[in-house]
C-alpha positions in Angstrom: -77.4 -38.3 -11.1 -81.1 -37.9 -10.4 -82.6 -36.0 -7.4 -81.1 -37.0 -4.1 -84.5 -37.0 -2.5 -87.4 -39.1 -3.7 -90.3 -37.1 -5.2 -92.9 -38.1 -2.7 -90.6 -36.9 0.1 -90.0 -33.6 -1.7 -93.8 -33.2 -2.2 -94.4 -33.8 1.5 -91.7 -31.4 2.8 -92.7 -28.8 0.2 -96.3 -28.8 1.5 -95.0 -28.6 5.1 -92.8 -25.6 4.2 -95.7 -23.8 2.5 -97.9 -24.4 5.6 -95.6 -22.1 7.6 -95.4 -19.4 4.9 -96.3 -16.6 7.2 -93.5 -17.4 9.6 -90.6 -18.0 7.3 -88.2 -16.1 5.1 -89.9 -15.2 1.8 -87.1 -16.9 -0.2 -87.8 -20.1 1.8 -91.5 -20.1 1.2 -93.1 -17.6 -1.3 -90.4 -18.0 -3.9 -89.4 -21.6 -3.2 -89.3 -23.9 -6.2 -90.0 -27.6 -5.5 -87.6 -29.3 -7.9 -84.3 -27.8 -6.8 -84.8 -29.1 -3.3 -83.7 -32.5 -4.5 -80.3 -31.1 -5.5 -79.4 -27.9 -3.7 -81.1 -28.1 -0.3 -79.0 -28.9 2.8 -80.6 -32.3 2.9 -79.5 -33.0 -0.7 -76.0 -31.7 -0.1 -75.8 -34.0 3.0 -76.7 -36.9 0.7 -73.9 -35.9 -1.8 -71.5 -35.8 1.2 -72.5 -39.4 2.1 -72.0 -40.4 -1.5 -68.5 -38.9 -1.5 -67.6 -40.8 1.7 -69.0 -44.2 0.5 -67.5 -44.0 -3.0 -64.1 -43.0 -1.5 -64.2 -46.0 0.8 -65.0 -48.2 -2.2 -62.0 -46.8 -4.0 -59.7 -47.4 -1.0 -61.1 -51.0 -0.7 -60.3 -51.7 -4.4 -56.8 -50.4 -3.9 -56.2 -52.5 -0.8 -55.8 -49.5 1.4 -58.7 -50.5 3.8 -60.2 -53.9 4.4 -62.6 -54.9 1.7 -65.2 -55.9 4.2 -65.0 -52.4 5.7 -65.4 -50.8 2.3 -68.4 -52.9 1.6 -70.0 -51.9 5.0 -69.4 -48.2 4.4 -70.6 -48.5 0.8 -74.0 -49.8 2.0 -74.8 -46.7 4.0 -77.4 -44.3 2.7 -79.2 -41.1 3.9 -81.8 -43.3 5.5 -79.1 -44.7 7.7 -77.4 -41.4 8.4 -80.2 -38.8 8.1 -79.4 -35.1 7.9 -81.1 -34.5 11.3 -78.7 -36.9 13.0 -75.7 -35.0 11.7 -77.4 -31.7 12.4 -78.1 -32.7 16.0 -74.4 -33.5 16.5 -73.4 -30.2 14.9 -75.6 -28.4 17.5 -73.7 -30.2 20.3 -70.2 -29.9 19.0 -70.3 -26.9 16.8 -68.9 -28.5 13.6 -70.9 -29.6 10.6 -68.5 -32.2 9.1 -67.6 -33.8 12.4 -71.4 -34.0 13.0 -71.7 -36.0 9.8 -68.8 -38.3 10.7 -70.2 -39.0 14.2 -73.6 -39.8 12.8 -72.0 -42.0 10.2 -69.9 -43.8 12.8 -73.0 -44.5 14.9 -74.3 -47.0 12.3 -71.0 -48.8 11.7 -69.1 -51.6 13.4 -66.1 -50.7 15.5 -63.6 -51.6 12.7 -65.4 -49.6 10.1 -65.7 -46.5 12.3 -62.0 -45.7 11.9 -62.2 -45.6 8.1 -65.1 -43.2 7.5 -63.0 -40.0 7.2 -59.4 -41.0 6.3 -57.1 -38.0 5.7 -59.8 -35.5 4.8 -60.6 -32.0 5.7 -64.2 -30.6 5.8 -64.1 -29.1 2.3 -62.9 -32.2 0.6 -66.4 -33.8 0.8 -68.3 -30.6 1.2 -67.0 -28.7 -1.9 -67.1 -31.9 -3.9 -70.7 -32.5 -2.8 -71.6 -28.9 -3.8 -70.0 -29.4 -7.2 -71.9 -32.7 -7.7 -75.1 -30.9 -6.7 -74.6 -28.0 -9.1 -73.6 -30.5 -11.9 -76.8 -32.6 -11.5 -79.0 -29.5 -11.0 -77.7 -28.1 -14.2 -78.0 -31.2 -16.2 -81.3 -32.4 -14.8 -83.2 -29.2 -14.4 -81.7 -26.0 -15.8 -80.6 -27.2 -19.3 -83.8 -29.2 -20.0 -86.0 -26.4 -18.7 -84.1 -23.8 -20.8 -84.4 -25.9 -23.9 -88.1 -26.2 -23.2 -88.4 -22.4 -23.0 -86.5 -22.0 -26.3 -88.6 -24.6 -28.0 -91.8 -23.1 -26.7 -90.8 -19.6 -28.0 -89.8 -21.1 -31.4 -93.1 -22.9 -31.6 -95.1 -19.8 -30.6 -93.6 -17.8 -33.5 -93.7 -20.6 -36.0 -96.7 -19.1 -37.7 -95.3 -15.5 -37.4 -92.2 -15.8 -39.5 -93.5 -13.2 -41.9 -95.7 -11.3 -39.3 -94.5 -7.7 -39.4 -94.1 -5.5 -36.4 -92.4 -2.3 -35.5 -88.7 -2.6 -34.6 -87.9 -0.1 -31.9 -84.7 1.6 -30.7 -84.7 3.8 -27.6 -88.4 2.8 -27.3 -89.1 4.7 -30.5 -90.2 3.4 -33.9 -87.2 2.5 -36.1 -88.0 0.3 -39.0 -90.1 -2.8 -39.5 -89.0 -6.3 -38.4 -90.9 -9.6 -37.8 -92.2 -11.3 -34.8 -90.1 -14.3 -35.4 -87.0 -12.2 -35.8 -87.7 -10.5 -32.5 -88.1 -13.9 -30.8 -84.9 -15.2 -32.3 -83.1 -12.1 -31.3 -84.0 -13.1 -27.7 -83.0 -16.7 -28.2 -79.7 -15.5 -29.7 -78.8 -14.0 -26.3 -79.7 -17.2 -24.5 -78.0 -19.8 -26.7 -74.4 -18.7 -26.0 -75.1 -18.4 -22.3 -76.6 -21.9 -22.3 -73.6 -23.1 -24.2 -71.2 -21.5 -21.7 -73.2 -22.8 -18.8 -72.9 -26.3 -20.2 -69.2 -25.8 -20.3 -69.1 -24.4 -16.8 -70.8 -27.5 -15.6 -68.1 -29.7 -17.2 -65.5 -27.6 -15.4 -66.8 -28.1 -11.9 -64.2 -29.6 -9.6 -63.8 -31.7 -6.5 -60.9 -32.4 -4.1 -59.5 -34.9 -1.7 -56.2 -33.3 -1.0 -56.6 -32.7 2.7 -56.0 -30.0 5.4 -54.0 -27.4 3.4 -54.3 -29.2 0.0 -50.8 -30.9 -0.1 -51.9 -34.5 0.4 -49.8 -34.8 3.5 -52.3 -37.0 5.3 -52.8 -39.3 2.4 -49.0 -39.7 2.0 -48.9 -40.7 5.7 -51.8 -43.1 5.6 -51.7 -44.8 2.3 -49.1 -46.7 0.2 -51.0 -45.8 -3.0 -50.0 -42.5 -4.5 -52.7 -39.9 -4.1 -52.6 -39.3 -7.9 -53.7 -42.9 -8.5 -56.3 -42.8 -5.8 -57.8 -39.6 -7.3 -57.8 -40.9 -10.8 -59.9 -43.9 -9.8 -62.1 -42.0 -7.3 -63.0 -39.0 -9.5 -63.8 -41.3 -12.5 -66.2 -43.1 -10.2 -68.1 -39.9 -9.2 -67.9 -38.3 -12.7 -66.1 -35.1 -11.7 -62.8 -33.5 -12.5 -60.2 -33.1 -9.7 -59.1 -29.6 -8.8 -55.3 -29.5 -9.0 -53.1 -27.6 -6.6 -55.7 -26.6 -4.1 -55.5 -25.1 -0.6 -58.2 -26.3 1.7 -61.0 -25.6 -0.8 -61.8 -26.0 -4.4 -60.9 -22.8 -6.3 -63.8 -20.4 -6.3 -63.4 -19.6 -10.0 -65.3 -22.8 -10.9 -68.3 -21.8 -8.9 -68.2 -18.1 -9.9 -68.1 -19.1 -13.6 -71.0 -21.5 -13.1 -73.2 -18.9 -11.4 -72.2 -16.2 -13.9 -73.2 -18.3 -16.9 -76.5 -19.3 -15.1 -77.2 -15.6 -14.6 -76.5 -15.0 -18.3 -79.3 -17.4 -19.2 -81.7 -15.6 -16.9 -80.6 -12.2 -18.1 -81.6 -13.2 -21.6 -84.9 -14.3 -20.3 -85.2 -11.0 -18.4 -84.8 -9.2 -21.7 -87.7 -11.3 -23.1 -89.8 -10.4 -20.1 -89.0 -6.7 -20.3 -89.9 -6.6 -23.9 -93.2 -8.5 -23.3 -94.3 -6.2 -20.5 -93.6 -3.2 -22.8 -95.6 -4.8 -25.6 -98.5 -5.3 -23.2 -98.8 -1.7 -22.2 -102.0 0.0 -23.3 -100.4 2.3 -25.8 -98.7 -0.6 -27.6 -100.9 -3.6 -27.1 -99.0 -5.9 -29.5 -98.4 -8.9 -27.2 -99.5 -10.0 -23.8 -99.2 -12.8 -21.2 -102.2 -15.1 -21.3 -103.8 -14.3 -18.0 -105.4 -16.9 -15.8 -109.2 -16.6 -15.9 -109.3 -15.8 -12.2 -106.3 -13.6 -12.1 -106.9 -10.2 -10.5 -105.0 -7.5 -12.5 -105.2 -4.7 -10.0 -106.5 -4.2 -6.5 -108.4 -1.2 -7.7 -108.6 -1.3 -11.5 -110.9 -4.2 -12.3 -110.3 -3.8 -16.0 -106.5 -4.4 -15.8 -104.4 -7.5 -16.5 -100.9 -6.7 -15.2 -97.9 -8.5 -16.7 -97.0 -9.9 -13.4 -95.0 -12.9 -14.7 -92.9 -10.7 -16.8 -92.3 -8.3 -14.0 -91.3 -11.2 -11.7 -88.8 -12.3 -14.3 -87.4 -9.0 -15.3 -87.6 -7.4 -11.9 -87.8 -9.4 -8.6 -86.1 -12.6 -9.6 -83.2 -11.2 -11.7 -82.5 -8.6 -9.0 -82.2 -11.3 -6.4 -79.9 -13.2 -8.7 -77.7 -10.2 -9.1 -77.4 -9.9 -5.3 -76.4 -13.5 -5.0 -73.8 -13.1 -7.8 -72.3 -10.1 -6.2 -72.1 -11.9 -2.9 -70.4 -14.8 -4.5 -67.7 -12.6 -5.9 -66.5 -12.0 -2.4 -65.5 -15.7 -2.1 -62.5 -15.3 -4.5 -60.4 -14.1 -1.6 -59.5 -16.0 1.5 -56.8 -15.7 4.1 -54.0 -18.1 3.2 -55.3 -21.6 2.5 -58.8 -20.9 3.7 -61.0 -19.0 6.2 -64.6 -19.3 7.1 -65.9 -16.2 5.3 -67.2 -18.1 2.3 -69.2 -20.7 4.3 -72.5 -18.9 4.5 -72.3 -17.6 0.9 -71.9 -21.1 -0.5 -74.7 -22.4 1.6 -77.0 -19.5 0.6 -75.9 -18.5 -2.9 -75.9 -21.9 -4.5 -79.4 -22.8 -3.4 -80.8 -19.3 -3.5 -79.5 -18.4 -6.9 -80.3 -21.8 -8.3 -83.8 -21.6 -6.9 -84.5 -18.2 -8.4 -82.9 -19.2 -11.8 -85.0 -22.3 -12.1 -88.2 -20.4 -11.2 -87.4 -17.7 -13.8 -86.9 -20.3 -16.6 -90.0 -22.2 -15.6 -92.1 -19.1 -15.6 -90.6 -18.0 -19.0 -91.4 -21.4 -20.5 -95.1 -21.1 -19.6 -95.3 -17.5 -20.7 -93.7 -18.3 -24.1 -96.2 -21.1 -24.7 -99.3 -19.1 -23.7 -98.5 -15.5 -24.8 -100.8 -13.7 -27.1 -99.6 -12.1 -30.3 -101.9 -9.5 -31.9 -101.1 -9.2 -35.6 -103.7 -6.6 -36.3 -102.4 -4.3 -33.6 -98.9 -4.7 -34.9 -99.9 -3.7 -38.4 -101.9 -0.7 -37.0 -98.9 0.5 -35.0 -96.7 0.5 -38.1 -98.7 3.4 -39.5 -98.5 5.6 -36.3 -95.7 7.8 -37.6 -97.4 8.6 -40.9 -94.6 7.2 -43.0 -91.7 8.7 -41.0 -90.2 5.2 -40.5 -89.1 5.1 -44.2 -86.6 7.8 -43.4 -83.8 5.3 -42.7 -84.0 3.3 -46.0 -84.6 6.6 -47.9 -81.5 8.4 -46.6 -79.4 5.3 -47.4 -80.7 5.1 -50.9 -80.3 8.8 -51.4 -76.7 8.9 -50.2 -75.8 6.1 -52.7 -77.6 8.0 -55.5 -75.7 11.2 -54.6 -72.4 9.3 -54.6 -73.0 7.9 -58.1 -73.9 11.4 -59.3 -71.3 13.4 -57.5 -70.2 15.2 -60.7 -73.7 16.7 -60.9 -74.4 17.3 -57.1 -71.0 17.4 -55.4 -71.5 16.1 -51.9 -74.9 16.4 -50.1 -75.4 14.9 -46.7 -78.4 12.7 -47.3 -79.0 12.1 -43.6 -79.3 15.9 -43.0 -81.4 16.3 -46.1 -84.0 13.7 -45.0 -83.8 14.8 -41.4 -84.8 18.4 -42.3 -87.9 17.2 -44.1 -88.9 14.9 -41.3 -88.4 17.6 -38.6 -90.6 20.0 -40.6 -93.4 17.4 -40.5 -92.8 16.6 -36.8 -92.5 20.2 -35.6 -95.5 21.5 -37.6 -97.7 18.5 -36.9 -99.1 19.0 -40.3 -98.8 17.2 -43.7 -97.5 13.8 -44.7 -93.9 12.7 -44.9 -94.7 10.8 -48.0 -96.2 13.9 -49.6 -93.2 15.9 -48.6 -90.6 13.7 -50.1 -92.6 13.5 -53.4 -92.3 17.2 -53.6 -88.5 17.1 -53.1 -86.8 17.1 -56.5 -83.6 15.3 -55.4 -85.5 12.5 -53.7 -87.9 12.1 -56.6 -85.0 11.6 -59.0 -83.4 9.1 -56.6 -86.6 7.1 -56.3 -87.2 7.2 -60.1 -83.7 5.8 -60.6 -84.6 2.6 -58.7 -86.4 -0.5 -60.1 -89.9 -1.2 -58.8 -88.8 -3.7 -56.2 -86.2 -1.5 -54.5 -88.6 1.5 -54.7 -91.2 -0.6 -52.9 -88.7 -1.5 -50.2 -88.4 2.1 -49.4 -92.0 3.3 -49.8 -93.8 0.3 -48.2 -92.5 -0.2 -44.7 -93.9 -3.7 -44.3 -91.6 -4.8 -47.1 -88.4 -3.5 -45.5 -87.6 -6.5 -43.4 -84.2 -7.5 -44.9 -83.3 -11.1 -44.3 -85.6 -11.5 -41.3 -87.3 -14.6 -42.7 -84.2 -16.3 -44.1 -82.2 -15.7 -40.9 -84.9 -17.2 -38.7 -85.2 -20.3 -40.9 -81.4 -20.7 -40.9 -81.0 -20.3 -37.2 -84.0 -22.5 -36.3 -82.2 -25.5 -37.9 -78.8 -24.6 -36.5 -79.9 -23.9 -32.9 -82.3 -26.9 -32.8 -79.3 -29.2 -33.7 -77.2 -27.5 -31.0 -79.9 -27.8 -28.4 -80.4 -31.5 -29.1 -76.7 -32.1 -28.4 -76.8 -30.5 -24.9 -77.0 -33.1 -22.1 -76.9 -35.9 -24.8 
């Protein structure tokens, strides 16, 4: 389903919220994203609750459980007829949110229809189901498309850098050479499974209509139609699965799984952002966010352009999402069939985490599209260690050579042999690693035993990129096909 609130209304309320920025909670103003309002705000959830009530009345009318004229009257009610404020005003008077909705709904109905607005329900029948519908639509309409946009932007950005070489780093130290595209696809490789699992988590969201303690006692009393038959028709109408064997609430597993997979998408993006901010540091300088022309990098250093978007993604936003996720874990446990301890979490975590996640992905998409890649700086940095980065392929080749010539040499630890040479260069700060290995008789014999192509793979770091190019080309096709199927 599309946004529950028309875009012009969202635009208007968003501007109003921003106008009181100095007086409101930061998460309600500074970090508020516009688009999620139409799905996850209290106003939007209220609209989903009304949808639940009207569709259920339609179902009962079709089954002959309530007069058809009543079902049609209830079906015609929208959020314009029963605005959130009307229900909220009632809640302020009577101290109950769902009874507030029911009273506001009854105010716009004829006397006969008033009795059939809320037949056999408990609060979390419509409320949990509304939350599940909201999370479903938010995921399908916003998160998945925006994540796909980010992935496509990153793929497109590195399209011309499939064979652009750069240093691969482990523990923030130079390891061996990789390619820009392989680095980007490594990032994507952490997001694709999270997106896949998120899509599955959406399909697993559940609703309920089983009543006070989940045993359908009220519906057995009120209706001649078996609750199983009612639910089959009703949940097919609203496009949601029914949660079986509930207490008073939908099982929290479905929400926790949803939030966890959503956080997995953003964790992959946080890794992208953390890498990018490291690449932007002065000593590396290989990539950078494309700064706005009027962006101030520092309050003091006029020369600086800080990686603020990356730091927002990898710092502030992902930290807030972790807090929401940890809070949501508390909701697994309730006393008996239900208590009220999860109420605030579900109101805050769903919108709060969804808002932060969408903002993170939206920022990432823009950064991926506009980031700067500096090939010359990458090539320059490959030479920083004076050839020491060939130690890894060298010791592998040397160990194999020793193995095939064990009758002559016995066993020699190639790793230790190469390590001693490299340490002598590092500790003394003098000489060249390449010169040192050419003076080593064992290594010279090993290198001479190789054909020209394999010898070049060892001695020319830019050549030692394995299947980086082939892997990227293969995964591009595979992942593009998979992404196209999502939300299809």
